C-alpha positions in Angstrom: 162.2 71.8 131.7 161.8 73.4 128.2 158.4 71.5 127.8 157.1 73.0 131.2 158.3 76.3 130.3 156.6 76.2 126.6 153.2 75.2 128.9 153.9 78.3 130.8 154.4 80.6 127.9 151.0 79.2 126.5 149.0 80.3 129.4 148.8 84.2 128.5 147.8 83.1 124.9 144.8 81.1 126.2 144.0 84.1 128.7 144.0 86.4 126.1 141.7 84.2 123.6 139.4 83.9 126.8 139.3 87.6 127.2 138.4 88.0 123.5 135.7 85.7 123.6 134.1 87.4 126.6 134.4 90.9 124.9 132.9 89.3 121.9 129.9 88.0 123.6 129.6 90.9 125.5 129.9 93.1 122.7 127.1 90.9 120.9 124.9 91.2 123.7 125.0 94.8 123.9 124.7 95.4 120.3 121.5 93.0 120.4 120.1 95.2 122.9 120.9 98.3 121.1 119.2 97.1 117.9 116.2 96.0 119.7 115.8 99.5 121.4 116.7 101.4 118.2 113.9 99.4 116.4 111.3 99.8 119.2 112.0 103.5 119.4 111.7 104.2 115.6 108.6 102.2 115.5 107.0 104.2 118.2 108.1 107.5 116.9 107.5 107.1 113.3 104.0 105.4 113.4 103.0 108.1 116.0 104.4 110.9 113.4 102.4 109.0 110.4 99.1 108.8 112.2 99.3 111.8 114.5 98.7 109.9 117.7 100.5 107.9 120.4 102.1 104.5 119.6 103.4 101.9 122.2 105.5 98.9 121.4 106.0 96.7 124.5 108.9 94.7 123.4 111.2 94.1 120.3 113.6 91.1 119.8 115.8 90.5 116.8 118.2 87.9 116.5 121.6 89.1 115.1 122.4 85.6 113.8 119.7 85.1 111.2 117.5 88.6 111.5 114.4 86.9 112.8 112.5 88.7 115.5 109.3 89.4 117.2 107.6 92.7 118.0 105.2 92.5 120.7 102.3 94.7 122.3 102.1 97.3 119.3 99.2 99.3 120.3 98.0 102.3 118.2 96.0 104.8 120.3 93.1 106.7 119.2 93.3 110.0 117.8 91.9 113.2 119.6 88.2 113.4 120.0 87.9 109.7 120.7 88.0 107.3 123.7 91.1 106.6 125.7 90.7 102.9 124.2 93.1 101.7 121.6 92.4 102.1 117.9 94.4 98.9 117.1 96.1 96.1 118.9 98.7 93.8 117.5 99.7 91.3 119.9 102.6 89.8 118.1 104.2 90.3 114.9 107.1 88.1 113.6 109.6 89.6 111.2 112.6 88.7 109.3 115.3 91.4 108.7 118.7 91.9 106.9 120.6 92.6 109.9 123.4 94.6 108.4 120.6 97.1 106.7 120.0 98.4 110.2 123.3 100.2 110.0 122.8 101.7 106.7 120.5 104.2 105.1 117.8 101.9 104.0 116.5 99.2 106.4 115.3 95.9 104.6 112.5 93.7 106.1 112.3 90.5 104.2 109.1 89.5 105.8 106.1 90.7 108.3 103.6 88.4 109.5 100.9 89.9 111.7 98.4 87.1 113.2 94.8 88.2 114.7 95.1 92.0 114.7 92.6 93.7 116.7 90.9 97.0 115.3 88.4 98.9 117.2 86.1 101.1 115.1 84.5 103.8 117.2 81.9 105.7 115.3 80.6 109.2 116.3 78.4 111.7 114.8 81.6 113.6 113.3 83.1 110.6 112.1 85.1 107.5 113.0 88.5 107.0 114.7 89.8 104.8 111.7 88.8 107.4 109.3 90.4 110.0 111.4 93.7 107.8 111.4 93.5 107.4 107.6 93.0 111.1 107.0 96.2 111.8 109.1 98.4 109.9 106.9 100.0 111.3 103.7 101.9 114.4 105.5 105.6 115.0 104.6 108.5 112.8 105.6 111.1 113.8 108.1 113.0 110.8 108.7 116.4 110.2 107.2 115.9 106.5 107.2 114.2 104.5 104.3 112.4 101.4 104.7 111.8 98.5 102.4 109.4 95.8 103.2 109.5 92.7 101.0 106.5 90.8 102.0 103.5 91.7 104.4 100.8 89.2 105.7 98.2 90.2 107.9 95.8 87.2 108.8 92.6 86.5 110.8 92.0 90.0 111.6 89.0 91.2 113.7 87.3 94.6 113.9 84.6 95.6 116.7 82.5 98.6 116.2 81.0 100.7 118.8 78.7 103.5 117.6 78.8 105.7 120.8 76.7 103.5 122.7 78.9 101.7 125.2 80.8 98.4 124.9 77.8 96.4 125.9 76.5 97.3 122.5 79.5 96.9 120.3 79.3 94.3 117.2 82.3 92.5 115.7 83.5 91.1 112.4 86.2 89.2 111.0 88.3 90.3 107.9 90.3 88.2 105.5 94.1 88.3 105.0 96.1 90.9 103.3 99.2 90.3 101.4 101.5 92.9 99.9 104.8 92.6 98.3 107.8 94.9 97.5 106.7 97.8 99.7 109.1 100.7 99.2 110.8 99.1 96.3 109.5 101.6 93.9 108.9 105.3 94.4 109.4 106.9 97.8 110.8 104.5 100.4 111.1 107.0 103.3 110.2 105.2 106.6 106.9 107.2 107.1 105.8 106.4 103.5 106.4 102.8 103.7 104.7 102.5 107.1 101.9 104.5 105.6 101.9 101.9 102.7 101.6 99.1 105.2 98.8 100.7 107.3 96.5 102.0 104.8 95.3 98.6 103.4 94.8 97.4 107.0 92.8 100.2 108.0 90.8 100.3 104.6 89.9 96.6 104.9 88.7 96.7 108.2 86.5 99.6 107.2 85.4 97.6 104.3 84.5 94.5 106.3 82.5 96.6 108.8 80.4 98.0 106.1 80.1 94.5 104.0 79.1 92.8 107.2 76.5 95.5 108.0 78.2 96.6 111.4 77.2 100.0 110.9 73.6 99.2 110.4 73.7 96.6 113.6 75.3 99.3 115.7 72.6 101.9 114.4 69.8 99.7 115.1 71.4 99.0 118.7 71.4 102.4 119.5 67.9 103.1 118.1 66.5 100.3 120.3 68.4 101.8 123.3 66.8 105.2 122.8 63.2 103.6 122.1 63.6 101.6 125.2 
């Protein structure tokens, strides 16, 4: 009788443990979704502020277990005065974060890897879209959050140039990898400044490769041939 009674007494304990497990799982799920949404929103708003143009991020997914994650569909749109096509498209970015830092004033990203970014160089008589984006950077910071990126790798990039002659006359070039370390570890690490330190070398590398591989000359020749024809 006492044994039967002890088994009955254990039932509320198991029910309580089960309830705690369910609450814990739901809490982790809600927190994960909140972090994903928070990172996505922050990326869009801060990058848009840095470049003074609209920015879209399709999806962010970060694991609470190890801080690894992906950012998909990162699109930087052209600034005012250029076409409605994107200036840059980063289809998928892999990241490793210090998850606990997301709840602090300084977010720490251990690693960012960007594969096959696509940049679109649009040349007009008044200047180019990538030059305009570069010129837009350097303003004052308004965010209260700091950002540190310990390692950044950008590989197998591609830049396509169109000199106001239509996509059928566009020319393309590849640009080699970009590696940066300790971004935001010294000097200002305000989120806007750190993002600026990430974007500047990527835009400059694209511009450099476009010039080195003669994309401007090719586009100019294509334009002159089209006019002569």
